[in-house]
PyMOL CGO cylinders between C-alpha atoms (Angstrom):
from pymol import cmd
from pymol.cgo import CYLINDER

trace = [
    CYLINDER, -9.88, -50.38, 43.70, -5.85, -50.00, 44.14, 0.3, 1, 1, 1, 1, 1, 1,
    CYLINDER, -5.85, -50.00, 44.14, -4.15, -48.44, 47.06, 0.3, 1, 1, 1, 1, 1, 1,
    CYLINDER, -4.15, -48.44, 47.06, -4.88, -45.17, 47.05, 0.3, 1, 1, 1, 1, 1, 1,
    CYLINDER, -4.88, -45.17, 47.05, -3.45, -42.97, 50.35, 0.3, 1, 1, 1, 1, 1, 1,
    CYLINDER, -3.45, -42.97, 50.35, -5.12, -39.63, 49.31, 0.3, 1, 1, 1, 1, 1, 1,
    CYLINDER, -5.12, -39.63, 49.31, -8.37, -38.29, 49.08, 0.3, 1, 1, 1, 1, 1, 1,
    CYLINDER, -8.37, -38.29, 49.08, -10.68, -37.71, 46.23, 0.3, 1, 1, 1, 1, 1, 1,
    CYLINDER, -10.68, -37.71, 46.23, -13.48, -35.66, 48.32, 0.3, 1, 1, 1, 1, 1, 1,
    CYLINDER, -13.48, -35.66, 48.32, -12.27, -32.51, 49.79, 0.3, 1, 1, 1, 1, 1, 1,
    CYLINDER, -12.27, -32.51, 49.79, -13.41, -33.09, 52.82, 0.3, 1, 1, 1, 1, 1, 1,
    CYLINDER, -13.41, -33.09, 52.82, -13.08, -36.75, 53.29, 0.3, 1, 1, 1, 1, 1, 1,
    CYLINDER, -13.08, -36.75, 53.29, -9.97, -39.13, 54.11, 0.3, 1, 1, 1, 1, 1, 1,
    CYLINDER, -9.97, -39.13, 54.11, -10.50, -41.37, 51.47, 0.3, 1, 1, 1, 1, 1, 1,
    CYLINDER, -10.50, -41.37, 51.47, -10.31, -42.52, 47.89, 0.3, 1, 1, 1, 1, 1, 1,
    CYLINDER, -10.31, -42.52, 47.89, -14.13, -42.50, 47.20, 0.3, 1, 1, 1, 1, 1, 1,
    CYLINDER, -14.13, -42.50, 47.20, -13.93, -41.83, 43.35, 0.3, 1, 1, 1, 1, 1, 1,
    CYLINDER, -13.93, -41.83, 43.35, -13.27, -44.77, 41.06, 0.3, 1, 1, 1, 1, 1, 1,
    CYLINDER, -13.27, -44.77, 41.06, -13.08, -45.39, 36.90, 0.3, 1, 1, 1, 1, 1, 1,
    CYLINDER, -13.08, -45.39, 36.90, -14.64, -48.57, 35.79, 0.3, 1, 1, 1, 1, 1, 1,
    CYLINDER, -14.64, -48.57, 35.79, -13.96, -50.41, 32.29, 0.3, 1, 1, 1, 1, 1, 1,
    CYLINDER, -13.96, -50.41, 32.29, -15.12, -53.17, 30.81, 0.3, 1, 1, 1, 1, 1, 1,
    CYLINDER, -15.12, -53.17, 30.81, -12.33, -55.72, 29.99, 0.3, 1, 1, 1, 1, 1, 1,
    CYLINDER, -12.33, -55.72, 29.99, -12.52, -55.05, 26.40, 0.3, 1, 1, 1, 1, 1, 1,
    CYLINDER, -12.52, -55.05, 26.40, -11.45, -51.26, 26.92, 0.3, 1, 1, 1, 1, 1, 1,
    CYLINDER, -11.45, -51.26, 26.92, -8.48, -52.28, 28.97, 0.3, 1, 1, 1, 1, 1, 1,
    CYLINDER, -8.48, -52.28, 28.97, -5.45, -52.63, 26.62, 0.3, 1, 1, 1, 1, 1, 1,
    CYLINDER, -5.45, -52.63, 26.62, -6.72, -48.85, 24.98, 0.3, 1, 1, 1, 1, 1, 1,
    CYLINDER, -6.72, -48.85, 24.98, -5.80, -47.19, 28.21, 0.3, 1, 1, 1, 1, 1, 1,
    CYLINDER, -5.80, -47.19, 28.21, -2.80, -45.01, 27.69, 0.3, 1, 1, 1, 1, 1, 1,
    CYLINDER, -2.80, -45.01, 27.69, -2.88, -42.84, 31.04, 0.3, 1, 1, 1, 1, 1, 1,
    CYLINDER, -2.88, -42.84, 31.04, -5.37, -42.47, 33.86, 0.3, 1, 1, 1, 1, 1, 1,
    CYLINDER, -5.37, -42.47, 33.86, -5.71, -40.22, 37.06, 0.3, 1, 1, 1, 1, 1, 1,
    CYLINDER, -5.71, -40.22, 37.06, -6.34, -37.69, 39.56, 0.3, 1, 1, 1, 1, 1, 1,
    CYLINDER, -6.34, -37.69, 39.56, -5.63, -33.91, 39.53, 0.3, 1, 1, 1, 1, 1, 1,
    CYLINDER, -5.63, -33.91, 39.53, -5.64, -31.90, 42.42, 0.3, 1, 1, 1, 1, 1, 1,
    CYLINDER, -5.64, -31.90, 42.42, -8.57, -30.14, 43.59, 0.3, 1, 1, 1, 1, 1, 1,
    CYLINDER, -8.57, -30.14, 43.59, -9.51, -27.21, 41.89, 0.3, 1, 1, 1, 1, 1, 1,
    CYLINDER, -9.51, -27.21, 41.89, -7.54, -27.88, 38.67, 0.3, 1, 1, 1, 1, 1, 1,
    CYLINDER, -7.54, -27.88, 38.67, -9.64, -27.02, 35.86, 0.3, 1, 1, 1, 1, 1, 1,
    CYLINDER, -9.64, -27.02, 35.86, -13.01, -25.93, 38.32, 0.3, 1, 1, 1, 1, 1, 1,
    CYLINDER, -13.01, -25.93, 38.32, -14.18, -25.45, 41.41, 0.3, 1, 1, 1, 1, 1, 1,
    CYLINDER, -14.18, -25.45, 41.41, -15.58, -28.38, 43.02, 0.3, 1, 1, 1, 1, 1, 1,
    CYLINDER, -15.58, -28.38, 43.02, -15.82, -30.60, 46.28, 0.3, 1, 1, 1, 1, 1, 1,
    CYLINDER, -15.82, -30.60, 46.28, -13.90, -33.69, 43.87, 0.3, 1, 1, 1, 1, 1, 1,
    CYLINDER, -13.90, -33.69, 43.87, -10.53, -34.14, 42.30, 0.3, 1, 1, 1, 1, 1, 1,
    CYLINDER, -10.53, -34.14, 42.30, -10.91, -34.48, 38.70, 0.3, 1, 1, 1, 1, 1, 1,
    CYLINDER, -10.91, -34.48, 38.70, -10.30, -37.91, 37.19, 0.3, 1, 1, 1, 1, 1, 1,
    CYLINDER, -10.30, -37.91, 37.19, -9.08, -38.77, 33.48, 0.3, 1, 1, 1, 1, 1, 1,
    CYLINDER, -9.08, -38.77, 33.48, -8.77, -41.21, 31.56, 0.3, 1, 1, 1, 1, 1, 1,
    CYLINDER, -8.77, -41.21, 31.56, -6.46, -41.08, 27.90, 0.3, 1, 1, 1, 1, 1, 1,
    CYLINDER, -6.46, -41.08, 27.90, -7.79, -43.78, 25.34, 0.3, 1, 1, 1, 1, 1, 1,
    CYLINDER, -7.79, -43.78, 25.34, -6.25, -44.89, 22.45, 0.3, 1, 1, 1, 1, 1, 1,
    CYLINDER, -6.25, -44.89, 22.45, -9.50, -43.88, 20.08, 0.3, 1, 1, 1, 1, 1, 1,
    CYLINDER, -9.50, -43.88, 20.08, -7.96, -45.54, 16.88, 0.3, 1, 1, 1, 1, 1, 1,
    CYLINDER, -7.96, -45.54, 16.88, -7.52, -48.92, 18.80, 0.3, 1, 1, 1, 1, 1, 1,
    CYLINDER, -7.52, -48.92, 18.80, -11.13, -48.19, 19.97, 0.3, 1, 1, 1, 1, 1, 1,
    CYLINDER, -11.13, -48.19, 19.97, -13.42, -47.22, 16.88, 0.3, 1, 1, 1, 1, 1, 1,
    CYLINDER, -13.42, -47.22, 16.88, -10.99, -47.98, 14.03, 0.3, 1, 1, 1, 1, 1, 1,
    CYLINDER, -10.99, -47.98, 14.03, -8.82, -45.20, 11.92, 0.3, 1, 1, 1, 1, 1, 1,
    CYLINDER, -8.82, -45.20, 11.92, -11.92, -43.61, 10.09, 0.3, 1, 1, 1, 1, 1, 1,
    CYLINDER, -11.92, -43.61, 10.09, -12.28, -40.36, 11.37, 0.3, 1, 1, 1, 1, 1, 1,
    CYLINDER, -12.28, -40.36, 11.37, -15.98, -38.79, 10.75, 0.3, 1, 1, 1, 1, 1, 1,
    CYLINDER, -15.98, -38.79, 10.75, -16.19, -35.92, 8.55, 0.3, 1, 1, 1, 1, 1, 1,
    CYLINDER, -16.19, -35.92, 8.55, -17.77, -32.50, 10.12, 0.3, 1, 1, 1, 1, 1, 1,
    CYLINDER, -17.77, -32.50, 10.12, -20.22, -30.53, 7.56, 0.3, 1, 1, 1, 1, 1, 1,
    CYLINDER, -20.22, -30.53, 7.56, -19.04, -27.38, 7.03, 0.3, 1, 1, 1, 1, 1, 1,
    CYLINDER, -19.04, -27.38, 7.03, -20.92, -24.38, 9.29, 0.3, 1, 1, 1, 1, 1, 1,
    CYLINDER, -20.92, -24.38, 9.29, -23.29, -23.61, 7.20, 0.3, 1, 1, 1, 1, 1, 1,
    CYLINDER, -23.29, -23.61, 7.20, -24.88, -27.23, 6.89, 0.3, 1, 1, 1, 1, 1, 1,
    CYLINDER, -24.88, -27.23, 6.89, -24.85, -27.62, 10.61, 0.3, 1, 1, 1, 1, 1, 1,
    CYLINDER, -24.85, -27.62, 10.61, -28.79, -27.61, 11.51, 0.3, 1, 1, 1, 1, 1, 1,
    CYLINDER, -28.79, -27.61, 11.51, -29.23, -25.11, 14.17, 0.3, 1, 1, 1, 1, 1, 1,
    CYLINDER, -29.23, -25.11, 14.17, -32.69, -24.93, 16.53, 0.3, 1, 1, 1, 1, 1, 1,
    CYLINDER, -32.69, -24.93, 16.53, -33.80, -23.14, 19.39, 0.3, 1, 1, 1, 1, 1, 1,
    CYLINDER, -33.80, -23.14, 19.39, -36.74, -21.59, 21.52, 0.3, 1, 1, 1, 1, 1, 1,
    CYLINDER, -36.74, -21.59, 21.52, -35.50, -18.28, 21.27, 0.3, 1, 1, 1, 1, 1, 1,
    CYLINDER, -35.50, -18.28, 21.27, -35.69, -17.41, 17.87, 0.3, 1, 1, 1, 1, 1, 1,
    CYLINDER, -35.69, -17.41, 17.87, -33.78, -13.89, 18.08, 0.3, 1, 1, 1, 1, 1, 1,
    CYLINDER, -33.78, -13.89, 18.08, -30.80, -16.26, 18.75, 0.3, 1, 1, 1, 1, 1, 1,
    CYLINDER, -30.80, -16.26, 18.75, -31.36, -18.02, 15.28, 0.3, 1, 1, 1, 1, 1, 1,
    CYLINDER, -31.36, -18.02, 15.28, -31.18, -15.13, 13.39, 0.3, 1, 1, 1, 1, 1, 1,
    CYLINDER, -31.18, -15.13, 13.39, -28.10, -13.59, 15.57, 0.3, 1, 1, 1, 1, 1, 1,
    CYLINDER, -28.10, -13.59, 15.57, -26.05, -16.99, 15.28, 0.3, 1, 1, 1, 1, 1, 1,
    CYLINDER, -26.05, -16.99, 15.28, -26.78, -17.65, 11.54, 0.3, 1, 1, 1, 1, 1, 1,
    CYLINDER, -26.78, -17.65, 11.54, -25.53, -13.82, 10.93, 0.3, 1, 1, 1, 1, 1, 1,
    CYLINDER, -25.53, -13.82, 10.93, -22.31, -14.37, 12.45, 0.3, 1, 1, 1, 1, 1, 1,
    CYLINDER, -22.31, -14.37, 12.45, -22.33, -17.62, 10.35, 0.3, 1, 1, 1, 1, 1, 1,
    CYLINDER, -22.33, -17.62, 10.35, -21.90, -15.41, 7.12, 0.3, 1, 1, 1, 1, 1, 1,
]
cmd.load_cgo(trace, "trace")
């Protein structure tokens, strides 16, 4: 668990939030850590991050994203579908 000497819960006194990964992922970890409270959002826990070498994990081939006009969209709010498709053109 490490030797964290800081709290990760705003009303607590200890590090209670951890990130667990499998042994196979360890070589792909480039950085990880905790950020100050309220750094990116208002919450009662410190943000926790992990930077991964995605090429090492998933290979070098990037997934192609289709053009906007070819992406599907569906909603129960039919008026929003019309507004959305209008903004695409």
